[in-house]
VMD Tcl script that draws the C-alpha trace (Angstrom):
set ca {
  {40.58 50.04 -37.15}
  {36.95 48.95 -37.24}
  {37.75 46.47 -40.02}
  {40.59 45.02 -37.93}
  {38.28 44.55 -34.95}
  {35.71 42.81 -37.12}
  {38.36 40.47 -38.49}
  {39.56 39.64 -34.98}
  {35.98 39.09 -33.76}
  {35.25 36.81 -36.72}
  {38.41 34.87 -36.04}
  {37.56 34.51 -32.34}
  {34.04 33.30 -33.18}
  {35.37 30.73 -35.64}
  {37.88 29.55 -33.02}
  {35.13 29.08 -30.41}
  {32.98 27.24 -32.93}
  {35.84 24.88 -33.75}
  {36.47 24.25 -30.06}
  {32.76 23.61 -29.49}
  {32.61 21.18 -32.40}
  {35.74 19.46 -31.22}
  {34.39 19.11 -27.68}
  {31.00 17.92 -28.95}
  {32.62 15.38 -31.25}
  {34.87 14.14 -28.44}
  {31.88 13.82 -26.09}
  {29.92 11.82 -28.64}
  {32.91 9.59 -29.30}
  {33.55 9.09 -25.59}
  {29.90 8.32 -24.96}
  {29.69 5.82 -27.77}
  {33.01 4.26 -26.78}
  {32.20 3.65 -23.13}
  {28.41 3.41 -23.12}
  {28.56 -0.35 -23.65}
  {29.12 -0.82 -19.88}
  {25.42 -0.12 -19.36}
  {24.76 -3.53 -20.87}
  {26.12 -5.08 -17.68}
  {23.18 -3.68 -15.68}
  {20.46 -6.20 -14.97}
  {16.86 -5.45 -15.83}
  {15.28 -5.66 -12.38}
  {11.90 -4.16 -13.24}
  {9.22 -5.72 -11.05}
  {6.41 -7.58 -12.78}
  {3.33 -5.43 -13.36}
  {0.06 -5.91 -11.45}
  {1.88 -7.32 -8.42}
  {2.23 -5.90 -4.94}
  {5.85 -5.03 -4.24}
  {6.95 -5.81 -0.69}
  {10.22 -4.47 0.66}
  {11.14 -6.14 3.95}
  {13.90 -4.76 6.15}
  {15.67 -6.70 8.89}
  {18.14 -5.39 11.41}
  {21.61 -6.77 10.81}
  {23.18 -8.29 13.94}
  {20.56 -6.59 16.11}
  {21.02 -9.05 18.96}
  {24.44 -7.55 19.57}
  {23.14 -4.01 18.89}
  {20.35 -4.36 21.48}
  {22.74 -5.70 24.12}
  {25.28 -2.92 23.61}
  {22.54 -0.30 23.82}
  {20.91 -1.84 26.91}
  {17.53 -2.65 25.38}
  {14.99 -3.79 27.95}
  {13.95 -7.44 27.77}
  {11.74 -8.95 26.46}
  {10.47 -5.76 24.78}
  {11.83 -2.22 24.74}
  {9.07 0.25 23.94}
  {11.64 2.91 23.09}
  {13.14 0.74 20.36}
  {9.72 -0.32 19.05}
  {8.61 3.31 18.97}
  {11.75 4.31 17.10}
  {11.21 1.53 14.55}
  {7.64 2.72 13.95}
  {8.72 6.35 13.66}
  {11.36 5.41 11.11}
  {8.81 3.38 9.15}
  {6.40 6.33 9.18}
  {9.05 8.57 7.64}
  {9.45 6.02 4.82}
  {5.70 6.03 4.14}
  {5.57 9.83 4.20}
  {8.40 9.90 1.66}
  {6.88 7.22 -0.60}
  {3.12 7.66 -0.62}
  {2.55 4.60 -2.83}
  {3.22 2.44 0.24}
  {-0.30 1.54 1.31}
  {0.49 -0.49 4.43}
  {3.54 -1.36 6.52}
  {3.87 -3.99 9.21}
  {6.62 -4.25 11.80}
  {7.71 -6.35 14.74}
  {10.96 -6.56 16.67}
  {13.77 -5.43 14.32}
  {11.92 -5.87 11.02}
  {9.45 -3.88 8.92}
  {7.63 -4.76 5.71}
  {6.51 -2.06 3.28}
  {3.81 -2.82 0.71}
  {3.73 -0.76 -2.50}
  {0.39 -0.77 -4.27}
  {0.30 -3.02 -7.29}
  {-0.16 -0.10 -9.70}
  {2.85 1.88 -8.47}
  {5.27 3.34 -11.01}
  {7.75 4.73 -8.48}
  {11.34 4.41 -9.78}
  {9.89 2.65 -12.85}
  {9.25 -0.35 -10.56}
  {12.97 -1.14 -10.38}
  {13.56 -3.48 -7.44}
  {17.03 -2.15 -6.63}
  {15.84 1.46 -6.57}
  {12.85 0.68 -4.35}
  {14.85 -1.44 -1.94}
  {17.78 0.95 -1.58}
  {15.55 4.00 -1.16}
  {13.44 2.33 1.54}
  {16.52 1.00 3.33}
  {18.42 4.29 3.29}
  {15.39 6.35 4.36}
  {14.64 3.95 7.21}
  {18.25 3.73 8.41}
  {18.84 7.48 8.36}
  {15.53 8.08 10.17}
  {16.51 5.55 12.84}
  {19.66 7.57 13.56}
  {17.91 10.95 13.21}
  {15.11 10.15 15.69}
  {17.26 8.16 18.13}
  {17.50 10.93 20.72}
  {13.74 11.49 20.59}
  {13.20 7.99 22.00}
  {16.40 7.24 23.92}
  {17.13 10.67 25.35}
  {20.70 11.15 26.49}
  {21.65 7.51 25.96}
  {24.26 7.72 23.18}
  {24.05 5.87 19.91}
  {27.36 3.99 20.00}
  {27.45 3.19 16.29}
  {25.04 3.41 13.35}
  {22.69 0.44 12.87}
  {22.42 -1.38 9.57}
  {19.45 -3.01 7.87}
  {19.32 -5.39 4.96}
  {16.43 -5.46 2.53}
  {14.76 -7.80 0.08}
  {12.04 -7.39 -2.54}
  {9.24 -9.93 -2.97}
  {6.28 -9.77 -5.37}
  {2.77 -10.98 -4.50}
  {0.30 -11.20 -7.40}
  {-3.00 -11.38 -5.49}
  {-4.74 -9.97 -2.44}
  {-4.89 -13.47 -1.01}
  {-1.11 -13.88 -1.32}
  {-0.43 -10.49 0.24}
  {-2.75 -11.11 3.18}
  {-1.13 -14.50 3.76}
  {2.27 -12.83 3.79}
  {1.21 -10.26 6.39}
  {-0.54 -12.98 8.40}
  {2.69 -14.99 8.38}
  {4.64 -12.04 9.78}
  {2.06 -11.41 12.51}
  {1.94 -15.10 13.46}
  {5.73 -14.98 13.69}
  {5.42 -11.96 16.00}
  {3.09 -13.88 18.34}
  {5.32 -16.98 18.42}
  {8.49 -15.01 19.10}
  {6.90 -12.75 21.71}
  {5.36 -15.63 23.66}
  {8.72 -17.38 23.74}
  {10.66 -14.26 24.71}
  {8.13 -13.26 27.37}
  {8.32 -16.69 28.99}
  {12.10 -16.92 28.59}
  {12.86 -13.57 30.21}
  {10.27 -14.10 32.94}
  {12.08 -17.31 33.90}
  {15.36 -15.38 33.98}
  {14.25 -12.12 35.60}
  {11.63 -13.47 38.02}
  {12.43 -17.15 38.20}
  {16.13 -16.81 38.86}
  {17.21 -19.13 36.04}
  {20.26 -18.56 33.91}
  {19.71 -18.01 30.19}
  {20.97 -21.54 29.53}
  {18.59 -23.02 32.11}
  {15.65 -21.04 30.72}
  {16.45 -22.24 27.21}
  {16.56 -25.85 28.39}
  {13.29 -25.40 30.30}
  {11.48 -24.17 27.19}
  {12.99 -26.72 24.81}
  {10.21 -28.70 23.13}
  {7.36 -26.74 24.77}
  {4.22 -25.70 22.91}
  {2.28 -22.43 23.19}
  {-0.04 -23.92 25.82}
  {2.96 -24.96 27.93}
  {4.41 -21.45 27.87}
  {1.06 -19.92 28.81}
  {0.81 -22.36 31.70}
  {4.31 -21.50 32.97}
  {3.49 -17.79 32.94}
  {0.12 -18.20 34.66}
  {0.79 -20.94 37.21}
  {4.30 -19.89 38.26}
  {4.21 -16.11 37.86}
  {0.49 -15.23 37.80}
  {0.88 -13.65 34.36}
  {-1.99 -13.87 31.89}
  {-0.39 -13.59 28.47}
  {-3.67 -12.28 27.02}
  {-3.20 -9.14 29.10}
  {0.19 -8.33 27.60}
  {0.56 -5.22 25.43}
  {-1.15 -5.55 22.01}
  {1.91 -3.93 20.41}
  {4.09 -6.74 21.78}
  {1.69 -9.49 20.74}
  {0.40 -8.11 17.43}
  {3.21 -5.86 16.19}
  {2.58 -2.49 14.57}
  {0.55 -1.83 11.43}
  {0.83 1.53 9.66}
  {-1.76 2.71 7.13}
  {-2.95 5.92 5.50}
  {-6.19 7.32 6.94}
  {-8.21 10.49 6.69}
  {-8.26 12.27 10.04}
  {-9.84 15.48 11.26}
  {-7.48 18.02 12.80}
  {-8.85 20.89 14.86}
  {-6.85 24.07 15.42}
  {-7.61 27.53 16.74}
  {-6.75 30.73 14.90}
  {-6.80 34.39 15.87}
  {-8.59 36.55 13.29}
  {-9.32 40.26 13.28}
  {-12.87 41.48 12.69}
  {-13.68 45.13 12.12}
  {-16.59 45.15 14.55}
  {-15.36 42.72 17.24}
  {-11.60 43.08 17.15}
  {-9.47 39.94 17.49}
  {-11.49 36.72 17.80}
  {-10.47 33.10 18.31}
  {-11.95 30.73 15.73}
  {-11.89 26.93 15.70}
  {-10.97 25.44 12.32}
  {-11.32 21.75 11.40}
  {-9.70 20.25 8.34}
  {-9.45 16.71 6.98}
  {-6.17 15.32 5.69}
  {-4.46 11.99 5.09}
  {-1.82 10.89 7.53}
  {-0.08 7.71 8.60}
  {-1.79 6.10 11.58}
  {-0.54 3.29 13.81}
  {-2.51 0.20 14.88}
  {-1.69 -2.81 17.04}
  {-4.51 -5.13 16.08}
  {-5.25 -8.44 14.41}
  {-4.64 -8.37 10.65}
  {-5.07 -12.11 10.11}
  {-8.87 -12.05 10.33}
  {-11.26 -10.22 8.01}
  {-12.37 -7.39 10.29}
  {-9.33 -5.17 9.76}
  {-9.57 -5.45 5.97}
  {-13.32 -4.82 5.97}
  {-12.79 -1.67 8.02}
  {-10.04 -0.46 5.65}
  {-11.12 -1.51 2.15}
  {-8.91 1.06 0.40}
  {-5.68 -0.75 1.27}
  {-6.08 -3.56 -1.27}
  {-6.59 -3.06 -4.99}
  {-8.91 -5.13 -7.13}
  {-7.55 -8.48 -8.32}
  {-9.19 -7.80 -11.69}
  {-6.60 -6.25 -14.00}
}
mol new
graphics top color blue
foreach p $ca { graphics top sphere $p radius 0.5 }
foreach p [lrange $ca 0 end-1] q [lrange $ca 1 end] { graphics top cylinder $p $q radius 0.2 }
display resetview
């Protein structure tokens, strides 16, 4: 009986081994047969020693803002939601050293030495875009309360490389200059509509061919509005960076001689902070020297 059991066990073991070999051989054959399709993938590794910038833009956001009753010319709820979504991206990807946003766009700057996702452009872009988009939906109620989100927003992304600190600063300066130009136009346009009684077509015709000085003059002379006094967030956009901050909390501790005592505890940690300031001049960069890496490789 024992001998019969041993024979059966040996036979079962040999059968399993044959099945395993057959499966392993089939897997290897299948892998080698179909693996050639990987050759169709493009090598999109970003050049080393370059800053990687991922810029997101809202797709068809003019329609989205109208259908969700955004305030004109600026809706602080929407701008706050954009910044909150951008902060969640930075907290997820700590190699982003600075992010800049205005209106329905945000630019994320990865440090030039980053190795996240092996520096693959498609991976970086899709991760930033998906994290930002999902955060926009997730935090919607926090900023818009009971106003429903009628449909999910969409953002498109692009990846651009900048090899030097000078190039990167010029890029960010370009985006902030664009913020100023657009906001001055929109502020004047909607003031003419909301306070001046013009139609949107009439306001557009009125501003056609005007320069910045002309728009400032319209605001000041006709509506007593000094553009310099407008919100810095509207004029300068929002800049997010990592900074060390002190956080103070109180804790209840038990002491043998005094019983329960309240103690103040201060700790320092890095967190994403928001700024609405000039980033075109040198002062910002001198105050935050850790953002840029040395141009010497």
